[in-house]
N, C-alpha and C positions, 0 to 999 in steps of 0.2 A: 504493500500500500504506500503510495507516494503522497507526500504532503501537498503536491501540486494538483492532485485530482479533486474534482468538485465534491462537495459534501451533499449527497442526495438526501431528500426528505424521506423520513421513515414514517409509516402510518401504523398506529397501534390498533390491533384487533381486539376489542373488549370481550368478544365471545369466540375464543379460538377453538372450542370443542364442539361447535355445532356442525351439522352435516355439510359436506362439500356440495357445490353446485356444478352442474354441467354447463357447457357453452349455450345449449338451447335454453336452459332456464334463465341464464343471464340475458339472452336476447329477448326473451318473452317479457322479463321484468322491465327492461329498458323501453320496449314498445308500448306497453299498456299501463305502466305505473305512473303515479303522479310524482311531483318533485320530491316529496318525502321518501317515497319508495325508491326513487332513483338515487337518492343520497345513500341509502343503505346498500343498494346494489353496487354503487361505485366503490364503496368501502370494501365490500367483499371482493370485487374485481381487483382492486389495488393490492390487497393482501395476497390474493392468489398469484398475481404477477410477481410480487416481491419474493414469493416462495419458489420461483423458478419456472412457472408456466406462463409463457408470453401471451397466450390467448389472442393470436392475430385475427381470428374470425370476428372479433368484436369491434374492430376499428371503425368499420362503416356504420354500425349501429350507434356507436357513441357519437359519431359525426352527425348523424341524422336526428337522434332523439335527445341527446344531452347538450350538444353545443348550442342549439338555439335558445336554451333556457336562460332566464335573467336572474335566477336565484344565485345570490353571492356565494353561498356555501357550496352549491353544485359547481360553480365556476372555479372555486378554489380546488375542489377535488379533480376537476377536469385538467387543471394545470399540473397537478400531481401525476395524472395519467400521461399527459404529453411528455412529462419528464422521463418516464420509464418505458414507454411503448417503443418497440423496435421501429425505427424510422426508415430503415433500408431493407430492400428485398434480398433474396438469396444471392443475386449477382452483385450486391454492394451498391446499387443505385437507389436513389430516393424513390419511395413508394408514391404512386400516383395520388393516393388519397391525401397525402400530406399537402397537396396544393390547396385543398379546401381548408386545411388546418392553418396554412400560411395566411389565407385571407382573413380568417377569424382572428388570428393573432394581430394582424395589421389593424383591424377594426378596433381591437382592444387598446392598441398603442395610441389610437386617436380618440379614445373614449373620453367623454367630458368629465367622468368621475376620476379624480386624481389617484385614488387608491387602486382602482383597476389598472390604470396605466402603470403605477409603481410595481404592483405585483407581477404584471406582464413583463416589465423590464427586468425584474429580479429573476423571472423564469428564463429570460434570454441569456443570463450569465451562466446558466447550466447547460445550454445547448452546445454541442460540439460538431454539428453538421453545417459545413460552410454553405451548401446550396440553400438551406433554410434561412441562414442568417443574412445571405446576400440580399434577399428581398426586404429585410427589416431595416437595413441601414438608413434609408431616407427618413423613416418614421422615428428612429432612435435619435437622429440628428435634430429633428424638430423638437423632441422632448428635452433636449439640452437647454432650450430657451423657454421652457414652460414656466408659468408664473409660480407654481407651487414647488417648494423645496423637496417635498417627498418624492416627486417625479424626477427632479434633477439629480438627486443623490444616487438613484438607481440607474439613471441614464448614463452618467459618467462611468459607472462600473460596467455597464453593457458595452460601452465603447472600448474599454480596456479588454473585456472578454472577447469581443469580435476580433480585435487586432491580434490577440494571442492565438485564436483559432486559425485565422488566415490574414496575413499582413496585406494582401492585395485588396481585401474588402475595404480597408480603411488605411491607405498608405500614409496619410497625413495625420494619424491619430495623435502623435506626440504634440504637433502644433495645436490640434484641437483641444487637447487636455490643458496645454499651457495657456492658451487663450481663455479657456473656460475658468481656469484657476485665477487668472489675473482679474477677471471681471466679476467673479462670484463673491457674494457677501455672507452666505449662510455657512456656519462653521462645519457642519456635517458634510456638506457638499465640497467645501474646500479640503476637508480631511480626505475624502474619497479621491478627489482629483490629485492631490499631492501623492497619495499612495500609488495611483496609476503612473504618475509622472516619474516617481522614484524607481518604479519597476521597469519602465521603458527607456528612460533617458536620464542617466545619473547627472550629466552636466547641467541639463535644464533644471533639475531638482535642486542642485547645489546653487545654481544662479538664483533661483527663487528664495532659497534659504538665506543667501547673502543679502538679498534685498530686504528681507524681513527680520534680520538679526537685531536691528535696533529696537523693534517693537515686539520681540519674542516674549517679553515679560507680560505684555498686555493682551496677547492673542488668546483665543479660546483654549481651554485645557485639552480638548480633543485634538486640536492642531499641534499643541505643544507635545503631546504624546507621540504623534506620528513623526514630528521633527526629531525627537529623541531616538526613535527607532531607526530613522534614516542615518542619523549621526553615528549610532553604534555600528551599523553595517558598513558605512563608508569608512569609518576610522579603522575598522578591522582590515579592510582591503587596501586603503590608502594610509599607511602608517605615518607618512610625513605630516599629515594634517592633524594627527592625534593631539598634540599640545594645544592647538587653537580650539579644537573641539572640547577638550577638558576644561579650559577656561570658560568657554561659553556655557557648558553644562553646570559649572560651579555657580555662575551668576544666576542661571535659571533655578537651580536648587535653592539658592538663598532667597529668591523673590517669590517663587510660586507658593500658592496656598492649597492647591489641589492635591489630595492624597494620592491619586493615581499618578500624577506627574512626578511627585516626590519619589514614589516607589520606583517607577521606571527610570528616572534620572539617576537615582542612587545605584541601581543595578548596572546601568550603563557605565557609570564612573568606576565602579568596582571592576567591570570587565576590561576597561581601558587603562587603568592605572593601578599600580601597587604602591604609590607614594603614601607615606604615613599621614601626611597632612590632609591629603585628599580623602583617605579612608576614614579619618577621624570626623571630618565634616560630613561625609556621607552617612556614617553610622549615627552621628548625632541627630540628623534629620530622621533617620529610620526609628530611632528610639522615641523621638517626639511623636512620630506617627503611631507607634505601638501604644504610647500612653494615651493619646487623644482619641483614637478610633475605638468604637464601642464593640465591634464584632470580635469575639474571641478567636475565631478562625483566622482573621486578618492578623491579629496579634501573634499567633503562632507562626504564620508564614513569615512575617517580618523578623521575628526572633530567629527563625531558621536561617534566613539570609545573613543576619548578623553573625550567627555561629559559623556559617560557611566562610565568611570574610575572615573571621578570626583564625579558622583552621588553615586557610591558605596564606595568611600573613601573621604568623605567631608573634605576639608581643606588640603589635601595632595599635591595639585598642585598649591598652592597660588603663589609660587615663579616663576611660568611659565606664569603668566598673561600677561606680556609684550611680551613674546616670541610668544604667541598665536596671538597677535595683528599684528605680521609680516604677517599673512595671508591676512591682509587688502589690500596688494598690488595687489591682484587679482581684476580683473574688474567685475567679476560675483557678482550680488547682493545677490544671495542665499548663496554663500560662505561667503560673508562679514556678512550677517545677522547671520549665524551660529556661526561665530567667535566672534561676539559681544555678542551673547547670552551666550556663554561660559565665556566670559570676565566678564559679569555681575555676574555670579555665583561665580567667583574666586576673585572678588574685595574684599579687606579687608582694615582695617584702616592702614595697613603697606604700601600697594601699591596703594591706591586709588588716591593719589596726582599724582604719575607718570602716572597712567592710564588716568586721566583727561587731563594731559598735552599732552599726545600722541594723545588723541582724539581731543584735541583743534587744534593740528597741522593738523590732517586729515581734520578737519572742515574748516580750512583756505585754504587748497588745493582745496576744492570744489568750492570756489569763482572764482578761475582762470581757472577752468576746461572748456574746449571748448564744451564738450558734455553736453548741458544744462539740458536736461531731465534726463540723467543718474546722473548728479551731484546733481540735486534736490532730487531724490530718496535717494541717498547716504547721503545727508545732513539731510534729515528727519530721516533716520535710526540712524545717529550719535547723533542727538539731542535727540531722544527717549532713547538711551543708556545713555547719559549723565544725562538726567532727572532721570532715574531709579537709577543711582548710587548716585546722589546728595540727593534724598529723603532718602536714607539709611544712608548716612554719613553727619552729621550736619556740620562738619568742612569744607566740600567742598561746602556747599549750597550757601554761599555768592559769592564765586568766580564763581561758575557755573551760577548763575543768571546773573551776569554782562556779562559773556561770551555769554550766549544765547541772551541777550538783544542787544548785539552788532550786532548780525546777524539777528535780527527779521525783519529788513527792506527787506532782500533778500529772506524771506521765503514766501511760498504760504499760503493760508488761513488756511489749516488744520494744517500745522506745526506751524504757528504763534499762532493759538488757543491752540495748545498743550503746547507751551512755557508759555503762560499766565496761563493756568490751572496748570502747574507745579509751577509757582510763587504763585498761590493761596494756594497750598498745603504747600509750604515752609513757607510762611508768617503766616500761621495758626499754624503750628507745632512748629516753632522756633520764639517766640515773640522777642527774643533778636536781631534778624536780621531785624526786621520790618522797622525801620527807614532807614537803609542803602538800603534795597530793594526798598522802596518807592521812594527814590531819584533816583536810577538807572532807575526805571520804568518811572518816569516823564521825564527823559532825553530821553528815547527811544520812548515815545509815538508819537512824531512827525513823526517817520519813519514807523509806522504801517500802512499798506495799507489794511488790512483785516478788514471789519466792525465787523465780529464776534469776532475777537481777541480784537478789540478796545472796544467792549461792555463788554467783560470780564475784561479788564483793568479798565474801568469806575466803575465796581462793586467793584474791589479791592480798588480803591480810596475812594468810598463811605463807605466801611465797615471798613477800617483799617487806615484812616486818623483821629487820635484821639486827637492829641495835636493841639494847636493854630498854631504852625509853619507848621505842616503837612497839616492842613486845608487850610492855606493861600497858600501853594505851589500848592496844588491840584486846588484851586480856580483860581490861576494865570494861570495854564495850560488850564483849561476849558475856561477861558475868551479869551486866545490867540487862542485856537483851534476853537472857534466859529467865531472869526473874528469880523469885523465891524457890529454893530447892530444899528438900526433895519436892518434886512437882506434884506427885500423887497425893502426899499428905496435905500440901498447901491447897490443892483443889478440893479435897474432901472437906477440909476445915471451912473453906469458903462456901461449899454446898450446904454444910450443916448450919452455918450461920444464916444463910438465906432462908432455910427451912424454919429456923427459930424466929426470924423476923416475920415470916408469914403466919406462924402460929400466934404470935403476939397480936398481929392485926386482927386475926379471927376472934381472939379473946376480947379485944376491944369492941368489936362489933357485937359480940354476944352480950357484953355487959351494958349495952345500950349507950355507949359513949358516942360522941359526935363523929360522924363519918360523911364522906363526900358522896353525893348521889347525883345522878344525871337528871337534875330537875331545874326549876327556875333559880337564877342567881340575881341578887339585887346589886346593881352597879352603884358607884359613888354618887351619881347624879339622880338616883332614885328610880331609874328605869330597870326593866327586867331583861335578862339575857338567858339563853338556853345553852347548857353545856352538853355536847353530843358525845356518844360513845366513841365516835371516830376520832375525836380529839384525844381521848385517853389512849386509843390505840397508837396514834401518831406519836404521842408523848412517850409511850413505852418503847416504840421503835427507835425514836431519837435517843432515848437513854441507853438502849442496847448498842446503838452505833457509837455513842460517845464512850461507852464502857469498853467496847472493842478497840476503839482508837487509843485508849489509854494503856492497853496491853502492849508491852514491848514486842518488837517484830519476831524475834526467834521464838518466844513463848507462844505468840499468836499462831505461828506455823505449826508448832508442836500440838497445840490444842485442836487445830483443825485436821490433824492426822497427816501432815506433810512430813513423813519421816525420812524422805529422800534428802531434804534439806538438813535434817538432823545428822544423816550420815556424812554429808559434806562438812558439817560443823565438827564432827569427830575427827576428820582428816585435818582440818584447820587447827584444832586444839593439839593434835599430835605433833604437827609441824612446829607450832609455837613452843611446846614443851621440849622437843628435841633440840631446837635451836637455842632455847634459853639454857638448856643443860650444857651445851657447848660453851656458851658465853659466861655463865655465872660460876662463881667460885664458892658461893654460900649454899651449902647443901640443904640447910633448913628451909630457905626460900624455895628452892627447887622442889623439895618434898611437899611443901605447902601447896604449891601450884599443881603438883601431880594429884594430891589428895582432892583439891577442889575440882580438878578436871574429872577425876574418877566419880566424884559425887554427881556432877552434871550428867555424865554419860549414863551412869547406872540409873539415875532418876528418870532419864528419857526412856530407857529400856523398860523400866518397871511401869511407867505410865502407858507405854505402847502395848504392854501385855495385859493391862488391867481392863476391866469392863467399863471404866469411866471414859476411855478414849472413843472418839467418834468412829475411827477406823483402827483396826488392829495393825500393829507394825508389820511390814512385809519382811520376808526372810532375808532378802539381800541387805536391806538397811540394818536389820538386827545383827546380821553377821559382821557388817562393817563396824558397827558400834562395839560389838563384843571383841573384835580384833583390836580396836584401839584400847579397850580396857585391858586386854591381856598383855599388850605390848608395854603399857605403863606399869603393870603389876609384876612384870617378869624381872626377877632378880637372880642372877647366876654368878658363877665365879668370874674372876677378872679377865682371864683369857677369852672365854666365850663371850663375855660382855663386850669386849673390844671388837671382836669380829661381828657380833650382832649389831653394835652401834654403827660400824662402817656400812653394813648392809642396809640398815634402816635409813641412815643418812643418804645413801645412794638412791633408795627407792622414794623416800618422801621429800628430800630436800634438793637433790640434784637432777633426777630424771625428769620430773615434771617441768622444771624451769628450762632445762636444755631443750626439751621438746617444744616448749613455747617459743624459745629463741629461734629454733629452726623454722617454725611456722611463720614467725615475723620476717625472717630473712627471705623465705620463699615468696611471701606477699610483696616484699620490696622489689625482688628481682622480677616478679611478674608485672608489677606496675612500671618498672624501668623498661622492660621489653615493649610494653604497650606504648609508652611515650616515644620510644625510638621508632616503632612502627608507624605511629601517627606522623612523626616528624619526617620520616623518609618518604611519605607520600608526596609531600610538597617540596622536598629538597631538590636542589639543582645539582646535577652531576658535574664533576670537575671538568670533564672533557667537552661539555656542552658549549657550542659556539655562542659568542656574545652577539646579540642582534642590536645594531645601532640604528635607532629609528630614523635618524636624519639621513642615513645613507641608503635605507631600504626604499624600494619603489612599490608600486601597487602590484607588480607581477612577481614580487619577491617570494621565493620558495619558503623562506622562514617566517612568513607572515603569521601573526597570531590567528588562532581559530576563534570563531564567534561562539563563546561558551553558551550564551543564551539560546542561540540557534541550535546548538548540539542538544541542549536539554529539551527543546521543542521537538526535534526529530526523535529523540528517545521516547518522549511521551506519545508521539504519533505511532511510531513503528514498534515500540516495545523492545524485546530482546533482539529482534532482527537488526536494530540500529547498531548493536554492539558487534554481533557476528553476522555478516550478511549471508554467509554460506551455512546452511543447516545440513547436518549429516543425513545422507539418504538412508543410512542404516537405522538411525534413530527414528526416522519417519516410517520406515517399513515395520518397525516394532509396534507402531500404533494401529496398523491395519489388521482388522479381525474379520475372518470369514463368517458370514451369517447363515449361509446355506451351503449345500454340497454341490460338487460339479455335475452330479447326475440329476439334480432338481431341474424342473422346467425353467425356473428363474434363479440365476446365480446372483447372490448379493454379498457385498463386503462393505465394511464401514471403516473409515479413517477417523479415529477418535482424537479430538483436539480439546485439551483442557485449558479453559480460561480461569480467571480468579474465582468466579462465582457460578460458572456454568460449564456444561460439556456440550460440544458441538459434534454431531455425528454427520460426517460427509459420506453418504451412502451411494454406492454405484450398483445399479440393477442391470442385468444382462439377460435378454430374452434368448434362451437357448433352443427354442422351438422354431418350426418353420411356419408358424401362424402368428398373426398379429394378436397380441394380448390386449383385450379391451378393458377399460375401467380398472386398470391395475393401480392399486394403491397399497401403501404400507402403513400398518398401525403399530404403534409402540405403547407400552404401559410400563409402570415402574413399581418397584418395592423399595421402601426406605424413604429417606428425606429427599426424594427426587420428584420433579414435576415436569412433564412434557409441556413445553410452551405452545407448540402447534403441531398438528399432524398434517403432513403434506397432502395435496389434493390428488385425485385420481388422474390417470393419463393413459394414453394408448402407446404401446411399444411395438414397433415393427419387428418382423422376424430377424433374429440375430442382432437386434438393435440395442443401444445403450440408453439408459436414463439415469440422470444424476440428480440427487436432492439432498437437502440439509435439514437436520432436525436439531433443535436446541432444547437441552434439558437443563433446568434450573437446579442448582445444588444449594441447599440451605444449611448443611452441617457436614462435618467430616466423618460421616458414618458410611458403612458399607452399603452400597446400593446396587440393585439389579435392574437392568432394562431388558424386557422381553417383548416379543411381538410376532406378527405374521404378515405375509403378503397375500392379498386377495385379488382375484381377477375373474372376469365372467367366463363361464364355460361356453363351449361351442354349441350352436343350434338349440338354444333354450335350456341347456343343462344348468344344473346348480352351480353356484360360484365355487371356485377352486381355491384351495389354501396351500400355502407353503409355510411351515413353522420355522421360525428363526431361532438361531442359537442365542443363549442368554449372554448379555454383556454385563460384566462386573466393573463398576466404577472403582478405580484404584484410589483409595483414600490417601496414598502416599504422595499424590500430586498436590494435596492440600495441606500436608503437614511438613513443617520446616523446623530444623533444630534451632533451639534458642538457649539463652543463658539467663539466669536470675541468681540473686544472692540467697544465702542459706535462710535468712529470716523470712523472705517472701515464700520460699519453697515450703518451709515448715508451716507457715500460716495457711497456705493453700492446701497442704496435706491434711491439716486438721479440719478445714472447712468442707472439702469435697466429700460428698456422701457416697459416690459410686466407686467401688473397688472391684477389680478383677484380679484374682490370684491364680497364676498359672505355674504349675510344677514344671521344672526343667530337668531333662535327661538327655544328654548329648554325648557323642563319642569323639568330639574334637580333642585335639592334642593338649590345649592349654586353656585356662580360664580367660585369658586376654583374647584368644581367638573367638571364643563365644561372645565376649563383650563387643568385639568388632562386628561380628555377624549380626548381633542384636541392633546396634546403632545403624548399620547399613540397611537392615530390613525394616526398621521402624522410623527412620529419619529423626531420631531423638539425639539431643546433644548431651554430653557427659558433663555433669556439674562437679563431680568429685575431682580434686586436683590429681594430676598424673602421678605426683610423688606419693599420694596416699593409696594408689592402686596396688602397690607392691611390685615384686619382681615378676618376670615372665613365667617363672616356674613355681609361683606361690600356690599354696593349697586352698586358701580361702580368698574370696573377693566379694566386696560389698561396695556399691556405688549408687548414686542418684542420677536420674536422667530427666530431661525436660524438653518439651517441644510445644510449639504453638501452631494452631491451624490458621488457614486464611480467613476464617470466620471469627477469630479472636478467642477460640476455645483453648484452654490450657490442658496439657496432658503431662502427668507426673508418673514416674516409674522408679521403683527401688529394686535393685538386683542383688540377691544374696545367693551365691553359689559356692560350692566346694568340690574338690576331687575325691571321689570315693576311693579309699586306699585299696580295697579288695578288687573291685571291678575296673578301676581306673576311669570310670565314667564321670562326667560332670553332672552333679545333681544340685538341686536348690529350688528357689522360687523367684518369680518376677511378679511384683505387685504393681498394678497400674491403677491410678486414681484420676478421675476427671469429674467435672461438674455434671455432665450428662451421661446417661447409660450407654448411648450408642458409641461414643468415642472409645470408652473403656473396653467395650466388647470387640470393636473393630481392631484395636491395637492388640488385644488378647489373641484374636485370630491370626494376626501377623506373627506373634511370638510362637504360637503353636505351629505355624507353617515353617518358621525357621528351624524348629526342633525336628520336623519331618525331613527337611532338606539336609540337615547336618547328620541325620542318622541313616541316610541311604547307604546300602551296601555297595562297595566299589569292587569291580571284577579285576583281580590282579593277573589272572591267567585263565586260559580256556583249555 
């Protein structure tokens, strides 16, 4: 498909499933129907012709019975018909009936109604037959001087179209357009005329531009836009004029107020120049446009262009970082996310402090925001941005940590866990900030409500409390967080006290003492008020909430039955005790800490085993708690004690920290590789020739390419713009036989997948010696597929071919089946004959693409998605990594687990997460857990697939089962 081809008008058929009409029924409807019936008939005719049946027999009937009508709707449909009807006969000459059509078109070109004239002229721009256009030239020239601008704007386009079809029809078209442009006053007509002049004669267009340069600021925005488009194309071809064009565009950019002109001028300047001053002025205008315009889609497009400019010119837009953050005043989350993403790329050591201060103000506004859900999302987004900035710039890390810890009490579980994870990174990367960060963390721990975040904070305390003072501070917090011990006795005492208070209240009521009832209450002003039972309930609920808020965090988790957090507490206590034992020389203090630690852990175990606990303690947590107790109680001889201490120090103090250091270093190297990759995209090679713009001419081989024109071609042509030659082998793979060679009708389909539909290009071959009458093909579907239209019936001559297309709408990435049959009339009054077609299975892999996401988002989706498909794995492949490669290739899923965590190629166990996204926005998650059976050497395990809808999970499960069948096929080694 070429961008130069005309865009034909498409007609929508609202009732595509109704029965098809024959040529005779169409002729009868046109002869005897009124205008309303003829309108419906013309719509059916147009749809039938657009589906591939030209219906040449109807041309004379339409000329006789439709063309004389004065109904405007019918005339509009008539021009649609002239647009697609075959105008040439089999010999390539103009059909005789078209003479009548020419006369009608000429009458319409001289019609007193300007809208009929305009629509007729617009129709002429789509004609490509020179013999037809030759007779229209005088009428078109008269329309150039018509009083109404609606006619003139299409007349000038018709002149351009006629000249492009055949130059001898209008040899002086350039002069006509130039004269028209000079005399015209209407901005739309001038815009169309300049468009034609620029396409036909560059010199005349440049001359007109030079004549109007002085007044370019005051001309209509439509004309300014077309001037900018001409400048961009001409500057790309004639590089010597680029400096003058850039100065002109900068003046236009500074003076114009039209958003369209600002956007086009900014893109043109970006395409012509990489000078930092020009780019800053351009992006300043784009930022103003993004702030002022109300449409969020426009904001996103403008921000995308700014991001592209920054990627191509790294470092050029640093001074605009704070200006971009003005876009945060928009309520839309997508716009804010895009702006913050650009801000992270632009942050530098010069502006990072101002950026963080501005983000801090935004963060404070989210606390007072009335829209709670919206403010929580925005707060998480701001915190994520601040974290990313602080990891890069060490100077801001300490301030950012204190800022985030101030808000940690208002954050939900995911955001609070992200803050603590960020603190883990900072405290490891920057040892000089360790003491300060630990102090801030200890102050904020009382406000943490998320058990997951609290567990991560306990890990930090256990790993990075290295001095006596830090250990004492951490121990003080743990002791206060656990609360009164033993826990079981304290809770029983509290329960008994509550019972006693309740009995005293009952006794008071029994003795007739004063009690509160839900009756009338006398207010100070003497009026009555009623106290409701609902008020009492709310008061009790508020008292329970306040009571729960007063409980320290660790005790709150224990009372709620979260014993996994208790097991993490046991590891933290053990680390602190072991480290203090190494540092301290006072045995009495060490023994006191051990005794207190044992009391805490034993009381947790006893409470978990008692009937008072909401949930019984699980075996794993109990085992970890008892392990900590046994390690601290173990007293052996000196030699064994030394060896055990070395082993304990290795396990609890050294191994976890070294593993975390390795994880941090891998993350840094991955980020570094990503930055290098992004920079290399826009880097200039050393051997590249230097292009001197002043020395290059218009025919220079090294002239710059028009990037905007390339984007336009890519949008029109799709993937064919990237690779013009498509592999014939890949095309043949898409051809599926629908019938056999021995059937009366052979049929095959070429399946073409678009983003949201499947197009079947069906070829029918009549293999008999008779004409097959009323042959038509019917399709039906299973699954989330829908046939847009069934093709009409046709007659196929002996050994003849017939080609048709069928469009199938796809609404989700589920397995779908297309089935159908071919029907044609039997000979001599016999019943209709049928040929059953093979089933077509829509390959969902064409709609599923591998994607990446972070661990937080993956776990959140894993918990939310309700559909799970668990498939057992049994494969005879040689290694676990081979099966993983086969799985990713067969399901188009991307691996989220880092390569370093997948183990060696000969490992016995493998576990990883996979993620993919469909073209319809559906998410597919998978978890692979496999091992090698030592006895049979087979790969066994499970693949768990989760998605929001059932269809996608089942479809991917079928693909996994198919992979297992393919990998278990027997291979013949010898015969």
